[in-house]
N, C-alpha and C positions, 0 to 999 in steps of 0.2 A: 560785742556780738563775734562769736568765733566761727571760722570758717570750718566746714566739715574737712576731716583728714581722709585723703584717698587710701585704701587698702593697697597693699603692694600689688595684689592681682589686677587692680584697676590703673595703676601707673604705666605710662609708656616705657617699653623695653629699655631704653637708652637712659632712664632715671632711675633703674633699680640701684640700691645700695649694694656695694661689694662686701661679701662676707669676710671678716678678719678673724683669723685663728687665734685664740687666747691660750698662751703657754700654761701647762699646770705645773704645781710643784713637784719636784723631784723625789720619788719613792722607791722602794725595792721592787714592789710590784710593777711600777712603771717602768723601772730598769728591765725586769725580765720581759714586760710587754714590748719594749722598745727593741730587745734582743730579738724577740720573736718576729717583731715587725720587720727587722733588718732580714732576717733570715728568709721570710716570706718574699720580702722585696727582691733579695738575690735570686731566689727560686722563680720569681716572676720574670725577672731580667733574663735568667738562662733559658727559660721556656719562650720568653719573647725572641731571643736569638735563634733557637731552634726552629721556632715558627716561621721566622724571617728566611732562614736558610731553607727550610722546606717549600716556602713560598715561590722563593727565587728559583729553586730547582724545578718545581711544578711548571713555573712559566717558561723556564728554558725547554722543558720537555714538550709543553704545548706548543710553543714556538717552532720546535723541529717537526713535531707531527703535523702542524699546520702547513708548513713549507712543503712537506712530502704531498700532503693532501693536495695542496695547491699545484705542485708539479705534476701529480696524477691527472688533476682536473684539467690543467693545461694541456696535457699530452691528449686526454681525451676530446677536449674541444678542438685541438688541431686535427686529431682522427676524424672528428665529426666535420670539420672544414673540408678534409680531404674528400670524405664521402659526399658532402654537398656541393662540391666544386663542380662547375659546369663541365658536361661531358664534352669530349672533343668534337670539333665539327665533322660533319660526315663528308667524306672525300666526294667531289663532284662527279656525276655520271659522264660518260663520254660515248659518242655514237661513232661506230665504225661501220663504213659503208663501201661495199665493193661495187664498182662501176664497170659498165661493159663498154664496147667501143661505140655505142649509140648514145652514150651519156646516161643510160638509165641504172637505178640502183638495182642490182640483182640479188645481192644479200645485204641484209641490216641487221646489226647486232648492237645492243645497248649494254654497255659495261657500268655496273653500279656497285662499287665497293662498300663494305660495312663500315660502320662509324670509325672503328678502331684500325681500319685499313688491312684487316687480314681475313681475305675471303669476301664474299659478296654475291650478287646475283648477275647472271648472264640471261638476258631476255632476246629471244629469236622473235624479229619482226617479219611476218610474211610481206612481201613486196606488193602483193595485190590486196592488202588490207585498205578499206576505204577510211580515209580521214579528213576532217574538216580542214582546208587551208584557206586562210583568210584572203578575202577577195576573190577567190577561185572555187568556192564550194567544196563538194566532197570530190576527192582525187585518191587514185591509188598511192600509196606511199612510195612505191618504186618509180613513180613518174614525177614526184614532187622537185627531184633534184634537176630534172630537165626542164621544168617549168619556171625555175628560179634559180636562186643560188643555194650554197650549203646551209646559209642562215635561214633560209625559209624551210627547209628540211628540219633543221633544228628546231624552229618554232613550233612546226607541226607536231612534232613528236612530244615536245613539252607540253603542249595543249592537250594532246591525246593521253598521256600517262600522268600528268599533273606533277612531275618532279622536275627541278632544273637540269638541264644538259648544258654543260660547261662548253664542250666543243664538238665539232664533227670532223671526222677523219675520213676523206673520201681516197679510196685506194684503187688505182687501176691494176692490171695484171703485174706489171712490173713493180709497183710499189708494195703489192701484196707479198709478192716472191721475196723481195728484199726484207720485208718485216719478219717473214718466217725463217729466213735463211740462217740466222745465228743458231737457231734450234737444230738444224740439219734435217735429214729425213725422219719422217714421223710414222709410227706404226698406228694406224687409224683402223679401228672396227667399224668397216663399212656396213650398213644393216642390210641393204639390197643391192644387187648388181646395178651398176650405171652403164646406160647403153646409150649409143647415138645411132639414128637412122639417117641416112644420107638421102639425097634426092631420088636415087634409083631404088631406094627400099632396103639397102642393105644395112644389116646391123652391125654396128661395131661396139665391142665391149671396151670400155675405158676403164672400168674399176670392177673387179670381181667382188662379191660378198665376203665377209669374213676381215680377218686381219690383213691390211694391205700396207706395204711400205710406201709412203707417198714422199716424194722429193719435193723441196719447197717450190720449184718451178711447176710442178702439177697441182698445187694448192688451189689456184685460181680456178682451174677446170673442176675439181673435185667439188668445189662450192657452188659454181655458177650453172653447171649443167643440170637441166631438169631431168632428162633421160624420159622414161616412160612414167614417171611419177608426176604428181603435183606439187605445188610449192610447200604444202604442208608435209608432204612425204619427204621432200627434200630438206626440210628442217632437222630431220632425225639424222642425217648425214653431217649437218652443220654441228649438230651437239657431239657427234662422234669425233670430228675434228678438233672442236675446242677441248674435249676432254684430254685428247692425245697431246695437244699443243700446251695447255696449262700443265700438264703433267710434266712437261720438260722445263718449264719456266721456272721451277724451284731452283735450277742452276742459274745462277747471275748471268753466266756466259751465255746462256741462251736467249737472253732478254735482247730485244733490238735496241740499238742506240738511239735511233730517231724514229718518230718524233718523241721529245722528252716527256711530254705530257701522257702520251700513250704508254711509254715505257713504264711510267710511275704507276699507271692505273692496272697494267698488267702484272707488275710485281705484287701490287695489293692483293689482287686476286688470287695469284698463285701462292700467297702466303696462308692461305686458310681454305675452308670449304665453300666451293662455290655451287649454287643451286641454279640449275637451268630451268628458265621459265620461257612459255611460249604466249605470245599475245593472243588471247582467246578470240576466236572468229568462227563464223558459220559461212559456208560457201553460198555465192550469190548467182554464180554462173561464169561461164568460160568466154573470153574474148581472144582476138588475136594475139594479144600481148601476154596472155596467161590468165589463170584463174583469178576471180574478184572474190572478195570477203567482207562481210559486215563484222564489225567488232561486237562482241557479245558484252553489253553494258553490265550485266550483273557479275559476270566472272571478272570483268575489267575492273570493278572495285575491289575485289579480293586481292587481285594483282597488285593495284595500287597501294593498298595497305600493307601488303607483304614486302614491296619495296622500300616503303619508308614506315616502318612499324612505329618508331618513335616520334612521329610528327604530332604537333598539337592538335591539328584537326585533319580528317581523312581526306585525301584526294579526291575521294568519291562523293564528298560532301560540297565541293566547290559550286559556287552559284553559276547556274546555265546562263550564259548571256549571248543575246544577239547584238551584232554591231551593224548600225545603219548608217551610210555615208549621207550626211546632210549638207555636205559643201560641193560635192563633184570632184574634188581632189583626187587624183589617181593613186591607187595603192593605200588609200587613207586607212582602210580597215587593218591593215597589215601593221601599220605604225601604232594603231591603237592597242592592237593584240599584244605586240611587243612590249608596251608600256604596262600592260595588265600583267603580263608574265604568267606564272602558275597560280596566281591568286583565283582565276576564275576558269571556266571551261568554255570557250568560244564555240557555240553550237551551230550559229548561223551567221553570215554575213551578206550583206547586199547594199542597195541603195535606198535612201529615204523617199518619201513622196515628193519632195521636192528640195533643192539644194541651196535655199536662202536661210538656213537655220544660222542665227548669230551666236546662240548659247548652246552648249552641250547639255543634252537632257538625258538623265538616268530615270528610266521609266520602270515602275513595278506595278504588279497587277492584283496582288493581295497583301493587305495590310498586316497580315501576319508574317510577311516575307520582306517587311520593310527593312530589317537589321541586314539582310543578303544586300539590298539596294545600298545600304550604307557602306558595306565592305566593298562594293564594286567602286562607288564614288571614292572611297578612301584609296583604293588601288590606283584608280585614274588620276587622283589628285585634283579633280575638279568636278563641275557638273552640277545641275540643279535637279533636286529631287521631283519627280512627277508621279503622281499616282493615277492609273488608267483603270476604267471599269470594264474594259474589253481584254478579257483574260486570254492568255496564250499557254498552252499546254507543254510547248516544246521547250520554253526557256522561262528562267524567272525574272530576268531583268533584260530591258533592251537599252543600249546606248544610241542615241541619235546624236553624232558627232557634229558639233557646230564650228563655226569659223574661229571660235576663241580657243580651240584645241591647238597646242603646239607640240 
């Protein structure tokens, strides 16, 4: 019995027989053929050499082109990185306050430089504008200084405008004169005559209307004197003074040496265009201390967006918050407001129905507003979320502060 023989195609590859060339007998034809084959072989070798040279040259060209493209791409990436780099931080706003002999703020100016430190905004704040003061309800801005410390006024302005205020510079007449002195006398375009009426009814003209040369020692009176005008009318005079002063501050020698923080912000404003803005208000009525004003909330939102145009969220969209003291601790609402900062707008403060709250509660009234309550709790760093079915129109969230607040 014979075993079947596998065909070459059926054998495993490693068992295939090697093909062995068998030499043919030498003939003339085979000689010519061999010479022809040698010539062809030499031509093939030359062609291979040329091909190899061309291939190597092509590879070198490709490598050089690739290097150039890589460099260009890298430069483009670096350029993109520069474009995508984080924008410089916005310089902090500063509050400048002119204080009279009774400790009242008679002039208030917010200096808010642009992000790149060239130009910015000057916000004129009427002293009679009513603002929420933590633990003290609504108060005129001009009286907040005498009711507490500069820090309380700072917190009040921050809460009102929704932007951080880095510092408050309270200046009496002597300090204000020293601040302006390096700039020397200023030519101020006074919008209307400034008069003072004494007890006898005699009218004294302090400054005529038009271009007036104002010495540094006269600046406090130019700013503080109400004359026959209202506080809103006086703001036009304030703007005229700032226009003249900032126009001189492009000369470094005219900048005040101290305070250093105020010198820096003045230099930043003088280096570019300054837009003068006025806190939008409507008259409420007159008192012995002067005119009182209500802040126009619709126009305030536009002012807030103009002051911080590149903010992630509008200051006017901050959650409106009520803070209720649930422990009885004195000045607790102010401490809570300080911790919240500009993340919320404190609309109301007061006492809770009782003083035995052990845990702080963050109360919201509309389930669609739960995200705002979460933002408030996050800013506070504590608190239990509570839903109430008794809605409040004035605020979005109420914080009932418990004994766990530190």
